[in-house]
gemmi code that builds the backbone of each chain (N, CA, C; Angstrom):
import gemmi

chains = {
    "A": [
        ("MET", (14.856, -73.088, -43.285), (14.006, -73.365, -43.180), (12.829, -72.714, -43.053)),
        ("VAL", (13.133, -71.548, -42.227), (12.091, -69.742, -42.438), (12.234, -69.841, -43.994)),
        ("GLY", (13.501, -69.780, -44.592), (13.176, -68.828, -45.537), (12.294, -69.329, -46.297)),
        ("GLY", (12.278, -71.027, -46.224), (11.124, -71.533, -47.072), (9.912, -71.487, -47.033)),
        ("ALA", (9.660, -71.380, -45.620), (8.249, -71.107, -45.280), (8.218, -69.616, -45.456)),
        ("TRP", (8.735, -69.004, -45.965), (8.638, -67.618, -46.440), (8.289, -67.325, -47.891)),
        ("MET", (9.018, -68.443, -48.857), (9.120, -68.555, -49.655), (7.419, -69.075, -50.224)),
        ("GLN", (6.574, -69.413, -49.603), (5.430, -70.182, -49.727), (4.826, -69.302, -49.578)),
        ("PHE", (4.405, -68.219, -48.201), (3.886, -67.159, -48.150), (3.865, -66.156, -49.065)),
        ("ALA", (4.970, -66.088, -49.682), (5.098, -64.837, -50.496), (4.317, -65.436, -51.802)),
        ("LYS", (4.264, -66.906, -51.953), (3.235, -66.783, -53.445), (1.970, -66.383, -52.902)),
        ("THR", (1.505, -66.289, -51.662), (-0.120, -65.787, -51.555), (-0.130, -64.661, -51.217)),
        ("ALA", (1.152, -63.328, -51.456), (1.102, -62.095, -50.676), (0.025, -61.703, -50.939)),
        ("PRO", (-0.537, -60.652, -50.212), (-2.072, -60.348, -50.445), (-2.022, -58.850, -50.888)),
        ("GLN", (-3.023, -58.248, -51.179), (-3.062, -56.981, -51.750), (-2.792, -55.895, -50.306)),
        ("ALA", (-3.147, -56.000, -49.200), (-2.466, -55.125, -48.321), (-1.014, -54.678, -48.763)),
        ("LYS", (0.027, -56.002, -48.664), (1.150, -55.984, -49.136), (1.743, -54.891, -50.245)),
        ("GLU", (0.676, -55.291, -51.220), (1.222, -54.924, -52.609), (0.959, -53.290, -52.622)),
        ("LEU", (-0.222, -52.997, -51.909), (-0.365, -51.492, -51.758), (0.660, -50.564, -50.963)),
        ("ARG", (1.277, -51.677, -50.209), (2.154, -50.730, -49.060), (3.085, -50.591, -50.361)),
        ("ARG", (3.553, -51.725, -51.202), (5.177, -51.339, -51.909), (4.430, -50.216, -52.795)),
        ("GLN", (3.112, -50.305, -53.291), (2.872, -49.140, -54.352), (3.329, -47.687, -53.542)),
        ("ALA", (2.551, -47.586, -52.456), (2.512, -46.768, -51.819), (4.281, -46.198, -51.419)),
        ("GLY", (4.944, -47.359, -50.744), (6.696, -46.836, -50.969), (6.853, -46.142, -51.773)),
        ("THR", (7.012, -46.810, -53.114), (7.272, -46.248, -54.611), (6.992, -44.840, -54.915)),
        ("TRP", (5.934, -44.724, -54.541), (5.614, -43.494, -54.836), (5.877, -42.319, -53.719)),
        ("LEU", (6.101, -42.504, -52.823), (7.193, -41.882, -51.758), (8.135, -41.703, -52.346)),
        ("LYS", (8.776, -42.903, -52.446), (10.372, -42.402, -53.195), (10.362, -41.476, -54.316)),
        ("GLU", (9.420, -41.956, -55.565), (8.978, -40.670, -56.078), (9.196, -38.919, -55.655)),
        ("LEU", (8.400, -39.135, -54.772), (7.854, -37.403, -54.266), (8.873, -37.255, -53.608)),
        ("ARG", (10.306, -38.363, -53.198), (11.483, -37.823, -52.665), (12.408, -37.351, -53.452)),
        ("SER", (12.595, -38.355, -54.950), (13.478, -38.202, -55.900), (13.189, -36.384, -56.353)),
        ("ARG", (11.736, -36.293, -56.263), (11.361, -35.306, -56.860), (11.755, -33.808, -56.009)),
        ("ALA", (11.624, -34.061, -55.079), (12.410, -32.893, -54.201), (13.724, -32.878, -53.927)),
        ("GLY", (14.914, -33.735, -54.706), (15.773, -33.781, -54.468), (16.324, -33.875, -53.338)),
        ("LEU", (15.944, -34.725, -52.459), (16.185, -35.597, -50.988), (16.819, -36.936, -51.205)),
        ("SER", (17.845, -36.931, -50.116), (18.454, -38.272, -50.063), (17.469, -38.989, -48.542)),
        ("GLN", (17.339, -40.185, -48.560), (16.472, -40.517, -47.281), (17.162, -40.075, -46.217)),
        ("ILE", (18.372, -40.177, -46.186), (19.077, -39.271, -45.087), (18.881, -37.915, -44.911)),
        ("GLN", (18.618, -36.992, -45.880), (18.177, -36.088, -45.466), (16.390, -35.915, -45.125)),
        ("LEU", (16.185, -36.321, -45.995), (14.494, -36.591, -45.378), (14.338, -36.993, -44.246)),
        ("ALA", (14.837, -37.788, -43.833), (15.311, -38.308, -42.068), (15.331, -37.017, -41.164)),
        ("GLU", (16.180, -36.188, -41.858), (16.489, -35.328, -41.280), (15.669, -34.393, -40.819)),
        ("ARG", (15.083, -33.850, -41.994), (13.626, -33.195, -41.707), (12.880, -33.628, -41.094)),
        ("LEU", (12.710, -34.921, -40.833), (11.686, -35.173, -40.098), (12.059, -35.386, -38.692)),
        ("GLY", (13.078, -34.957, -38.412), (13.809, -35.224, -37.180), (14.036, -36.620, -36.206)),
        ("LEU", (14.228, -37.265, -37.393), (14.401, -38.905, -37.404), (16.085, -39.302, -36.638)),
        ("LYS", (16.406, -40.084, -35.980), (17.947, -40.547, -35.051), (18.303, -40.861, -36.455)),
        ("TYR", (17.907, -41.877, -36.803), (18.182, -42.763, -38.187), (17.126, -42.714, -39.130)),
        ("TYR", (17.626, -42.994, -40.744), (17.004, -42.817, -41.248), (16.448, -44.327, -42.067)),
        ("THR", (16.659, -45.150, -41.355), (16.342, -46.483, -41.430), (14.680, -46.688, -41.509)),
        ("PHE", (14.101, -45.832, -40.945), (12.578, -45.961, -41.059), (12.089, -45.521, -42.429)),
        ("VAL", (12.827, -44.336, -42.925), (12.322, -44.070, -44.266), (12.618, -45.230, -45.476)),
        ("SER", (13.727, -45.712, -45.543), (13.839, -46.892, -46.248), (12.640, -48.219, -45.829)),
        ("GLN", (12.269, -48.330, -44.353), (11.639, -49.534, -44.169), (10.376, -49.003, -44.527)),
        ("ILE", (10.096, -47.682, -44.867), (8.222, -47.273, -45.577), (8.554, -47.531, -47.052)),
        ("GLU", (9.792, -47.011, -48.034), (9.756, -46.950, -49.063), (10.003, -48.401, -49.794)),
        ("ASN", (10.437, -49.331, -48.998), (10.350, -50.769, -49.195), (9.483, -51.202, -49.310)),
        ("GLY", (8.263, -50.656, -48.454), (6.455, -51.207, -48.576), (6.482, -52.316, -47.389)),
        ("PHE", (7.142, -51.717, -46.317), (7.172, -52.650, -45.369), (6.446, -52.186, -43.862)),
        ("GLY", (6.453, -50.620, -44.098), (6.158, -49.762, -42.881), (4.941, -48.769, -43.755)),
        ("ARG", (4.452, -48.047, -42.536), (3.300, -47.050, -43.169), (3.830, -45.679, -42.575)),
        ("VAL", (3.663, -44.632, -43.329), (3.763, -43.330, -42.512), (2.613, -43.332, -41.401)),
        ("PRO", (2.753, -43.021, -40.022), (2.075, -43.075, -38.974), (1.379, -41.623, -39.338)),
        ("THR", (-0.055, -41.979, -38.680), (-0.765, -41.080, -39.058), (-0.288, -39.523, -38.300)),
        ("GLU", (0.234, -39.260, -37.021), (0.462, -38.370, -36.578), (1.625, -37.657, -37.261)),
        ("SER", (2.325, -38.212, -37.983), (3.447, -38.045, -38.904), (3.346, -37.525, -40.281)),
        ("MET", (2.086, -37.752, -40.789), (1.588, -37.365, -42.023), (2.023, -35.840, -42.343)),
        ("GLU", (1.450, -35.205, -41.780), (1.831, -33.643, -41.951), (3.476, -33.465, -42.136)),
        ("ALA", (4.159, -33.802, -41.239), (5.543, -33.625, -41.618), (6.005, -33.710, -43.017)),
        ("TRP", (5.710, -35.403, -43.123), (6.086, -35.859, -44.551), (5.733, -35.327, -45.662)),
        ("ALA", (4.397, -34.516, -45.566), (4.001, -34.129, -46.446), (4.886, -32.531, -47.038)),
        ("LEU", (5.041, -31.973, -45.923), (5.611, -30.691, -45.869), (7.207, -31.249, -46.245)),
        ("ALA", (7.905, -31.959, -45.401), (8.850, -32.639, -46.127), (9.585, -32.582, -47.386)),
        ("LEU", (8.405, -33.022, -48.477), (8.411, -33.618, -49.226), (7.858, -33.007, -50.068)),
        ("GLY", (7.040, -31.351, -50.115), (6.914, -30.191, -50.678), (5.316, -30.819, -51.470)),
        ("VAL", (4.366, -31.625, -50.437), (3.424, -31.846, -50.931), (2.014, -31.223, -49.796)),
        ("GLY", (0.978, -30.853, -50.339), (-0.011, -30.777, -49.452), (0.009, -31.517, -48.493)),
        ("PRO", (-0.428, -31.311, -47.439), (-0.682, -32.111, -46.129), (-1.909, -33.322, -46.206)),
        ("SER", (-2.917, -32.272, -46.853), (-4.423, -33.244, -47.365), (-4.182, -33.818, -48.486)),
        ("GLU", (-3.879, -33.662, -49.493), (-3.482, -34.505, -50.876), (-2.933, -35.560, -50.568)),
        ("PHE", (-1.885, -35.354, -49.420), (-0.468, -36.424, -49.268), (-1.733, -37.254, -48.614)),
        ("ALA", (-2.164, -37.173, -47.581), (-2.826, -38.198, -46.623), (-3.948, -38.843, -47.218)),
        ("ARG", (-4.461, -37.811, -48.403), (-5.837, -38.740, -49.517), (-5.439, -39.670, -50.270)),
        ("ARG", (-3.915, -39.733, -50.709), (-3.433, -40.376, -51.218), (-2.810, -41.768, -50.444)),
        ("LEU", (-2.183, -41.410, -49.512), (-1.985, -42.547, -48.408), (-2.898, -43.275, -48.123)),
        ("LEU", (-4.165, -42.675, -47.669), (-5.420, -43.254, -47.453), (-5.880, -44.652, -48.585)),
        ("SER", (-5.282, -43.758, -49.544), (-6.202, -44.958, -50.929), (-5.191, -45.843, -51.039)),
        ("TYR", (-3.934, -46.352, -50.695), (-3.074, -47.560, -50.586), (-3.551, -48.181, -49.204)),
        ("TYR", (-3.450, -47.173, -47.952), (-3.194, -47.844, -46.569), (-4.735, -48.637, -46.372)),
        ("ASP", (-5.640, -47.657, -46.672), (-7.089, -48.344, -46.683), (-8.229, -48.049, -47.848)),
        ("PRO", (-8.056, -48.596, -48.921), (-8.557, -48.454, -49.911), (-10.237, -48.428, -50.134)),
        ("GLU", (-10.865, -48.955, -49.147), (-12.028, -49.290, -49.041), (-13.012, -47.863, -48.259)),
        ("LEU", (-11.919, -47.897, -47.294), (-12.185, -45.944, -46.513), (-12.472, -45.098, -47.666)),
        ("HIS", (-10.898, -45.007, -48.460), (-10.549, -43.770, -49.183), (-11.991, -43.904, -50.020)),
        ("ARG", (-12.506, -45.109, -50.736), (-13.670, -45.418, -51.786), (-14.685, -44.668, -50.733)),
        ("LEU", (-14.932, -45.271, -49.990), (-16.520, -44.388, -49.264), (-16.197, -42.907, -49.092)),
        ("LEU", (-15.095, -42.427, -48.537), (-14.833, -41.101, -48.475), (-14.927, -40.387, -49.713)),
        ("PHE", (-14.467, -40.626, -50.804), (-13.709, -39.398, -51.812), (-14.421, -40.677, -52.999)),
        ("GLU", (-15.035, -41.440, -53.253), (-15.330, -41.799, -54.532), (-16.780, -42.303, -54.661)),
        ("VAL", (-17.542, -42.537, -53.586), (-18.480, -43.026, -53.757), (-19.598, -41.905, -53.936)),
        ("LYS", (-20.271, -41.944, -55.018), (-21.056, -40.867, -55.334), (-22.547, -40.391, -54.732)),
        ("GLN", (-22.871, -39.177, -54.552), (-23.796, -38.841, -53.551), (-24.821, -39.418, -54.270)),
    ],
    "B": [
        ("MET", (17.795, -32.493, -35.306), (18.489, -33.214, -35.439), (19.300, -33.856, -36.409)),
        ("THR", (20.678, -34.909, -36.222), (21.486, -34.596, -37.248), (21.183, -36.462, -37.340)),
        ("VAL", (20.727, -36.737, -38.612), (20.878, -38.256, -38.727), (22.251, -38.960, -38.614)),
        ("MET", (22.128, -40.161, -38.166), (23.213, -40.829, -37.662), (24.186, -41.430, -39.412)),
        ("GLN", (25.077, -41.142, -39.687), (25.791, -41.524, -40.320), (27.150, -42.179, -40.613)),
        ("PHE", (27.536, -43.519, -41.261), (28.390, -44.097, -40.866), (29.626, -44.328, -42.083)),
        ("PRO", (30.793, -43.668, -41.975), (31.616, -43.966, -42.899), (31.741, -45.179, -43.613)),
        ("ARG", (31.641, -45.237, -44.888), (31.519, -46.281, -45.790), (33.192, -47.301, -45.595)),
        ("SER", (34.313, -46.491, -45.118), (35.388, -47.428, -44.946), (35.319, -48.420, -43.719)),
        ("LYS", (34.223, -48.032, -42.918), (34.157, -49.068, -41.353), (32.863, -49.467, -41.943)),
        ("MET", (32.192, -50.125, -43.006), (31.152, -50.604, -43.487), (31.590, -52.225, -43.279)),
        ("PRO", (31.367, -53.155, -43.057), (31.092, -54.398, -42.941), (30.818, -54.883, -44.524)),
        ("PRO", (30.895, -55.925, -44.755), (30.461, -56.896, -46.064), (29.171, -56.082, -46.546)),
        ("HIS", (28.740, -55.754, -47.671), (27.407, -55.558, -47.977), (26.540, -56.253, -47.967)),
        ("GLY", (25.173, -56.142, -47.183), (24.420, -57.344, -47.379), (24.256, -58.196, -46.099)),
        ("TRP", (23.241, -58.877, -45.631), (23.212, -59.552, -44.165), (24.310, -60.629, -44.806)),
        ("GLN", (24.781, -61.202, -43.749), (26.088, -62.336, -43.542), (24.925, -63.401, -42.698)),
        ("ALA", (25.141, -64.674, -43.536), (24.588, -65.566, -43.049), (24.006, -65.519, -41.611)),
        ("HIS", (25.174, -65.519, -40.648), (25.041, -65.809, -39.082), (24.449, -64.804, -38.803)),
        ("GLU", (24.189, -63.500, -39.695), (23.326, -62.526, -38.620), (22.179, -62.976, -38.978)),
        ("THR", (21.422, -63.204, -39.913), (20.083, -63.381, -40.177), (19.895, -64.582, -39.357)),
        ("GLN", (20.351, -65.557, -39.401), (20.313, -66.740, -38.384), (20.240, -66.246, -36.816)),
        ("GLU", (20.856, -65.445, -36.663), (20.994, -64.960, -35.012), (19.567, -64.263, -34.585)),
        ("ILE", (19.264, -63.243, -35.854), (18.085, -62.800, -35.644), (16.655, -63.618, -35.572)),
        ("VAL", (16.849, -64.276, -36.486), (15.734, -65.131, -37.063), (15.486, -66.108, -35.760)),
        ("ARG", (16.612, -66.834, -35.393), (16.594, -67.770, -34.073), (15.540, -66.860, -32.980)),
        ("ALA", (16.006, -65.432, -33.048), (15.381, -64.935, -31.808), (13.651, -64.699, -31.970)),
        ("CYS", (13.567, -64.718, -33.248), (12.115, -64.344, -33.627), (11.444, -66.092, -33.809)),
        ("ALA", (12.251, -66.952, -33.423), (11.647, -68.246, -33.967), (10.451, -68.473, -33.048)),
        ("GLU", (10.128, -68.258, -32.029), (9.146, -68.912, -31.211), (7.612, -67.750, -31.630)),
        ("THR", (7.895, -66.787, -31.842), (7.025, -65.618, -32.645), (6.127, -66.386, -33.950)),
        ("LEU", (7.849, -66.686, -34.755), (7.187, -67.353, -36.051), (6.546, -68.800, -36.149)),
        ("ALA", (6.889, -69.593, -35.234), (6.495, -70.700, -34.616), (4.839, -70.819, -34.270)),
        ("SER", (4.430, -69.566, -33.444), (3.074, -69.590, -33.070), (2.364, -68.906, -34.007)),
        ("GLY", (2.587, -68.132, -35.184), (1.676, -67.715, -35.730), (1.736, -65.908, -36.037)),
        ("LYS", (2.582, -65.865, -34.815), (2.358, -64.174, -34.300), (2.917, -63.195, -35.437)),
        ("ALA", (4.206, -64.035, -35.808), (4.916, -63.475, -37.118), (4.667, -64.334, -38.301)),
        ("SER", (4.115, -63.547, -39.279), (4.184, -64.901, -40.768), (5.258, -65.007, -41.150)),
        ("GLY", (6.225, -64.621, -41.378), (7.493, -64.343, -42.283), (8.414, -63.426, -41.839)),
        ("TRP", (9.219, -63.419, -42.572), (10.394, -62.151, -42.506), (10.961, -61.862, -44.256)),
        ("GLU", (11.574, -60.934, -44.209), (12.116, -60.805, -45.521), (13.206, -59.465, -45.677)),
        ("ILE", (14.453, -59.600, -46.179), (15.272, -58.770, -46.137), (15.170, -57.856, -47.496)),
        ("GLY", (15.634, -56.409, -47.036), (15.869, -55.686, -47.874), (17.132, -54.490, -47.382)),
        ("GLU", (17.289, -53.712, -48.237), (18.392, -52.624, -48.292), (17.897, -51.095, -48.472)),
        ("THR", (18.387, -50.173, -47.815), (18.328, -48.508, -47.688), (19.300, -48.225, -48.687)),
        ("GLU", (18.550, -47.182, -49.287), (19.414, -46.256, -50.341), (20.690, -46.525, -50.465)),
        ("ALA", (21.652, -46.243, -49.497), (22.807, -46.497, -49.150), (23.397, -47.737, -49.317)),
        ("GLY", (22.280, -48.836, -49.109), (22.909, -50.043, -49.222), (23.000, -50.449, -47.816)),
        ("ASP", (22.356, -50.055, -46.678), (22.678, -50.598, -45.543), (21.958, -52.075, -45.693)),
        ("PRO", (21.718, -53.191, -44.924), (20.938, -53.930, -44.775), (19.856, -53.841, -43.743)),
        ("GLN", (18.635, -54.620, -44.606), (17.733, -54.110, -43.337), (16.991, -55.593, -43.206)),
        ("LEU", (16.488, -56.374, -42.231), (15.811, -57.439, -42.249), (14.124, -56.923, -41.402)),
        ("TYR", (13.188, -57.315, -41.827), (12.082, -56.932, -41.409), (11.231, -58.222, -41.168)),
        ("LEU", (10.794, -58.098, -39.773), (10.056, -59.484, -39.104), (8.559, -58.963, -39.605)),
        ("LEU", (7.755, -59.929, -40.243), (5.982, -59.383, -40.548), (5.182, -59.988, -39.970)),
        ("GLY", (3.941, -59.578, -39.339), (2.906, -59.891, -38.657), (1.799, -60.737, -39.410)),
        ("PRO", (0.899, -60.919, -38.704), (0.068, -62.057, -39.250), (-0.577, -61.263, -40.349)),
        ("ALA", (-1.389, -62.121, -41.130), (-2.516, -61.681, -42.167), (-3.479, -61.072, -41.778)),
        ("PRO", (-4.496, -59.970, -42.482), (-4.416, -60.199, -43.610), (-3.179, -58.926, -44.216)),
        ("ASP", (-2.599, -57.780, -42.978), (-2.074, -57.040, -43.289), (-0.978, -57.192, -43.293)),
        ("PHE", (0.198, -58.063, -42.804), (1.470, -58.525, -43.089), (2.616, -57.641, -42.975)),
        ("ASP", (1.911, -56.687, -41.858), (2.703, -55.293, -41.496), (3.856, -55.698, -41.021)),
        ("CYS", (4.709, -54.709, -40.877), (6.399, -55.202, -40.352), (6.175, -54.801, -39.056)),
        ("ILE", (6.563, -55.963, -37.711), (6.535, -56.112, -36.765), (8.025, -55.356, -36.140)),
        ("LEU", (8.762, -55.641, -36.354), (10.028, -54.982, -36.291), (11.451, -55.017, -37.443)),
        ("CYS", (11.976, -54.094, -36.863), (13.083, -54.101, -38.030), (14.199, -53.701, -37.644)),
        ("VAL", (14.991, -54.631, -38.319), (16.453, -54.478, -37.618), (17.453, -54.174, -39.072)),
        ("SER", (18.110, -52.845, -38.638), (18.821, -52.553, -39.780), (20.776, -52.618, -39.151)),
        ("ARG", (21.314, -52.427, -39.940), (23.365, -52.587, -39.922), (23.713, -51.466, -40.393)),
        ("LEU", (23.731, -50.180, -39.976), (24.638, -49.142, -39.981), (26.013, -49.047, -39.593)),
        ("GLY", (26.609, -48.997, -40.559), (28.460, -49.592, -40.176), (28.304, -50.698, -39.081)),
        ("GLY", (28.653, -50.240, -38.109), (28.818, -51.846, -37.256), (27.937, -51.536, -35.741)),
        ("LEU", (27.062, -50.902, -36.295), (25.709, -50.546, -35.271), (24.427, -51.305, -35.469)),
        ("TYR", (24.036, -52.303, -34.884), (22.637, -52.276, -35.149), (21.346, -51.906, -34.725)),
        ("VAL", (20.198, -51.289, -35.235), (19.418, -50.853, -34.739), (18.315, -51.494, -34.976)),
        ("LEU", (17.421, -51.599, -33.677), (15.915, -52.238, -33.730), (14.828, -51.164, -33.347)),
        ("GLU", (13.858, -51.105, -34.523), (12.905, -50.342, -34.046), (11.807, -51.445, -34.735)),
        ("ASP", (10.903, -50.678, -34.318), (9.456, -51.777, -34.064), (8.585, -50.520, -35.620)),
        ("GLY", (7.593, -51.557, -36.177), (6.537, -50.897, -37.038), (6.414, -49.519, -37.578)),
        ("SER", (6.398, -49.201, -36.421), (6.213, -47.183, -36.199), (7.393, -46.637, -36.495)),
        ("GLY", (8.566, -47.274, -36.512), (9.857, -46.144, -36.473), (10.175, -45.992, -34.975)),
        ("ARG", (9.862, -46.065, -33.733), (10.451, -46.253, -32.542), (11.355, -46.780, -32.336)),
        ("ILE", (12.755, -46.809, -32.049), (14.135, -47.295, -31.761), (13.481, -48.075, -30.475)),
        ("LEU", (13.731, -49.026, -30.560), (13.660, -49.705, -29.445), (15.421, -50.299, -28.707)),
        ("PHE", (16.122, -50.329, -29.670), (17.441, -50.826, -28.977), (18.429, -50.483, -30.020)),
        ("GLU", (19.800, -50.165, -29.803), (20.810, -49.927, -30.787), (22.119, -50.325, -30.142)),
        ("HIS", (22.712, -51.108, -30.924), (24.192, -52.130, -30.057), (25.037, -52.109, -31.367)),
        ("PRO", (26.015, -52.262, -31.316), (27.151, -53.066, -32.015), (27.073, -54.340, -31.765)),
        ("ASN", (26.384, -55.057, -30.458), (26.769, -56.580, -30.304), (25.349, -57.072, -30.829)),
        ("LEU", (25.311, -57.828, -32.204), (24.177, -58.466, -32.619), (23.342, -59.630, -31.619)),
        ("MET", (24.221, -60.225, -30.615), (23.341, -61.105, -29.929), (22.722, -60.467, -29.110)),
        ("LEU", (22.918, -59.119, -28.096), (22.092, -58.178, -27.292), (21.062, -57.771, -28.046)),
        ("LEU", (21.067, -57.333, -29.256), (20.253, -56.868, -30.072), (18.887, -58.215, -30.448)),
        ("ALA", (19.823, -58.918, -30.981), (18.661, -60.321, -30.993), (17.813, -60.801, -29.573)),
        ("GLU", (18.819, -60.278, -28.147), (17.560, -61.041, -27.211), (16.747, -59.744, -26.938)),
        ("GLN", (17.099, -58.769, -27.487), (15.898, -57.305, -27.337), (14.975, -57.580, -28.426)),
        ("ALA", (15.097, -58.013, -29.239), (14.508, -58.330, -30.628), (13.113, -59.464, -29.784)),
        ("SER", (13.844, -60.361, -29.246), (12.848, -61.399, -28.603), (12.000, -61.005, -27.920)),
        ("ALA", (12.532, -60.302, -26.810), (11.870, -59.423, -25.621), (10.763, -58.506, -26.201)),
        ("ALA", (11.345, -57.779, -27.567), (10.148, -56.906, -27.876), (9.063, -57.744, -28.508)),
        ("VAL", (9.515, -58.751, -29.418), (8.165, -59.516, -29.814), (7.166, -60.135, -28.627)),
        ("ARG", (7.826, -60.619, -27.312), (6.981, -61.063, -26.325), (6.319, -59.950, -25.494)),
        ("ARG", (6.829, -58.539, -25.558), (6.216, -57.505, -25.023), (4.936, -57.527, -25.700)),
        ("ARG", (5.125, -57.160, -26.803), (3.973, -56.992, -28.079), (2.687, -57.857, -27.685)),
        ("LYS", (3.187, -59.279, -27.644), (1.973, -59.743, -27.250), (1.339, -59.832, -26.130)),
        ("ALA", (2.236, -59.198, -24.945), (1.685, -59.167, -23.583), (1.055, -58.101, -23.642)),
        ("ALA", (1.426, -57.337, -24.780), (0.403, -55.819, -24.669), (-0.680, -56.082, -25.486)),
        ("MET", (-1.025, -57.048, -26.374), (-1.771, -57.663, -27.178), (-2.997, -58.334, -26.000)),
        ("VAL", (-2.395, -59.396, -25.472), (-3.202, -59.777, -24.366), (-4.025, -58.430, -23.417)),
        ("ALA", (-3.018, -57.843, -22.902), (-3.533, -56.327, -21.889), (-4.621, -55.641, -22.855)),
        ("LYS", (-4.874, -55.040, -24.326), (-5.779, -54.459, -25.085), (-7.154, -55.532, -24.855)),
        ("LEU", (-7.124, -56.890, -25.199), (-8.043, -57.594, -25.277), (-8.865, -57.939, -23.830)),
        ("VAL", (-8.356, -57.690, -23.069), (-8.303, -58.096, -21.312), (-8.995, -56.374, -21.218)),
        ("LEU", (-8.752, -55.179, -21.763), (-9.419, -54.162, -21.627), (-10.753, -54.231, -22.144)),
        ("ILE", (-10.448, -54.333, -23.274), (-11.875, -54.442, -24.559), (-13.143, -54.909, -24.140)),
        ("TRP", (-12.437, -56.269, -23.314), (-13.610, -57.165, -22.746), (-13.713, -56.083, -21.826)),
        ("GLY", (-13.206, -55.557, -20.825), (-13.719, -54.818, -19.506), (-14.956, -54.080, -20.067)),
        ("ALA", (-14.455, -53.511, -21.180), (-15.150, -52.016, -21.550), (-16.636, -52.690, -22.011)),
        ("VAL", (-16.707, -53.685, -22.898), (-17.713, -54.306, -23.341), (-18.421, -54.666, -22.127)),
        ("ARG", (-17.746, -55.384, -21.013), (-18.685, -55.848, -20.146), (-19.394, -54.624, -19.391)),
        ("GLU", (-18.640, -53.620, -18.972), (-19.088, -52.744, -18.272), (-20.213, -51.573, -18.820)),
        ("THR", (-20.051, -51.882, -20.365), (-21.053, -50.938, -21.097), (-22.535, -51.942, -21.524)),
        ("PHE", (-22.349, -53.363, -21.051), (-23.590, -54.076, -20.647), (-23.964, -54.226, -19.710)),
        ("GLU", (-23.343, -53.891, -18.604), (-23.983, -53.625, -17.215), (-24.657, -52.388, -16.936)),
        ("GLU", (-23.862, -51.499, -17.657), (-24.575, -49.955, -18.017), (-25.583, -49.777, -18.259)),
        ("LYS", (-25.678, -50.259, -19.899), (-26.986, -49.970, -20.413), (-27.638, -51.125, -21.076)),
        ("ILE", (-27.239, -51.951, -21.005), (-28.149, -53.135, -21.565), (-28.909, -53.788, -20.387)),
        ("GLU", (-28.300, -54.089, -19.199), (-28.744, -54.662, -17.942), (-30.524, -53.880, -17.839)),
        ("PRO", (-30.262, -52.301, -17.594), (-31.703, -52.143, -17.165), (-32.521, -52.060, -18.200)),
        ("PHE", (-32.322, -52.269, -19.524), (-33.441, -52.804, -20.567), (-34.068, -53.965, -20.177)),
        ("LEU", (-33.251, -55.104, -19.899), (-33.429, -56.593, -19.361), (-34.060, -56.237, -18.345)),
        ("ALA", (-33.610, -55.583, -17.399), (-34.306, -55.877, -16.015), (-35.708, -55.279, -15.938)),
        ("GLU", (-35.892, -54.295, -16.558), (-37.184, -53.528, -16.755), (-38.526, -54.334, -16.924)),
        ("PRO", (-38.244, -54.749, -18.216), (-39.757, -56.234, -18.708), (-39.681, -56.940, -17.357)),
        ("ILE", (-38.365, -57.645, -16.846), (-38.683, -58.885, -16.040), (-39.370, -58.151, -14.543)),
        ("GLU", (-38.829, -56.682, -14.342), (-39.836, -55.965, -13.087), (-41.792, -56.054, -13.813)),
        ("LEU", (-41.624, -55.424, -14.725), (-42.968, -55.310, -15.459), (-43.793, -56.348, -15.267)),
        ("VAL", (-43.468, -57.581, -15.573), (-44.056, -58.880, -15.936), (-44.474, -59.178, -13.832)),
        ("THR", (-42.895, -59.080, -12.931), (-43.393, -59.175, -11.750), (-44.924, -58.604, -11.237)),
        ("HIS", (-44.733, -57.226, -11.736), (-45.778, -56.465, -10.720), (-47.233, -56.915, -11.992)),
        ("VAL", (-47.060, -57.089, -13.231), (-48.195, -57.272, -13.753), (-48.954, -58.690, -13.884)),
        ("ALA", (-48.047, -59.509, -13.303), (-48.232, -60.843, -13.598), (-49.590, -61.335, -12.239)),
        ("PRO", (-49.549, -60.798, -10.866), (-50.331, -61.197, -10.120), (-51.827, -60.607, -10.705)),
        ("GLN", (-52.148, -59.285, -11.229), (-53.319, -58.564, -12.038), (-53.743, -59.406, -12.928)),
        ("ILE", (-52.922, -60.282, -13.426), (-53.125, -60.692, -14.830), (-54.212, -61.864, -14.068)),
        ("ALA", (-53.375, -62.585, -13.254), (-53.909, -63.846, -12.960), (-55.509, -63.539, -11.992)),
        ("GLY", (-55.441, -62.457, -11.321), (-56.711, -61.889, -10.751), (-57.761, -61.816, -11.699)),
        ("PHE", (-57.217, -61.535, -12.856), (-58.678, -61.342, -14.226), (-58.984, -62.481, -14.802)),
        ("ALA", (-58.158, -63.642, -14.707), (-57.829, -65.038, -15.145), (-59.289, -65.780, -14.149)),
    ],
}
model = gemmi.Model(1)
for chain_id, residues in chains.items():
    chain = gemmi.Chain(chain_id)
    for i, (resn, *xyz) in enumerate(residues, 1):
        res = gemmi.Residue()
        res.name, res.seqid = resn, gemmi.SeqId(i, " ")
        for name, pos in zip(("N", "CA", "C"), xyz):
            atom = gemmi.Atom()
            atom.name, atom.element = name, gemmi.Element(name[0])
            atom.pos, atom.b_iso = gemmi.Position(*pos), 0.0
            res.add_atom(atom)
        chain.add_residue(res)
    model.add_chain(chain)
structure = gemmi.Structure()
structure.add_model(model)
structure.setup_entities()
């Protein structure tokens, strides 16, 4: 029954969800490029379980602002570049205003 | 810190069993019915450990709660990765999930009350003096204007 309700909801899946999924795919690519498993990344981030890494890569969670730097360093990316790219997924309008609108 | 891993030989069957999802979704039924959660979806980790995500309302549909099964252990996390509960007993975890969404609702009400208090205080401190001044002015000037008339 609930699954049925979900199917109905899935038809109108919004942009925010799709962008989170794209962010997850990008993070997965970065992790693969860094040669890390989800468990190894979680270890580098000091997490007890690796489930949160999976939650984010599957597009259901966001990298918390306070740990963006740690994620960037663990994945071998510059924190500023990393945060900017994530902002383009998590808050595209703010990203546009900050980085794309020409003076 | 060492990330907890579980030997594959101790793993229960791959993916969620129907009774497991039923138990978790039943615990969140009230939240789903009230619209505080918009739905749920299942997924899995890279290593094949099953996950169930309870999603919040539109427009963001963010993950509110995530239940994962690692070996024989169930892990309950919120959308920020905070571990709320970990236990091999799914019924206990379902109870905790239900309590967590109730706490979330209470926290949202508390936040709204706090915002309302702040708005009211700002209004009283900043706006009311501006409103009071013209009234005071009219009170002083009105008799003089009446005298000219």
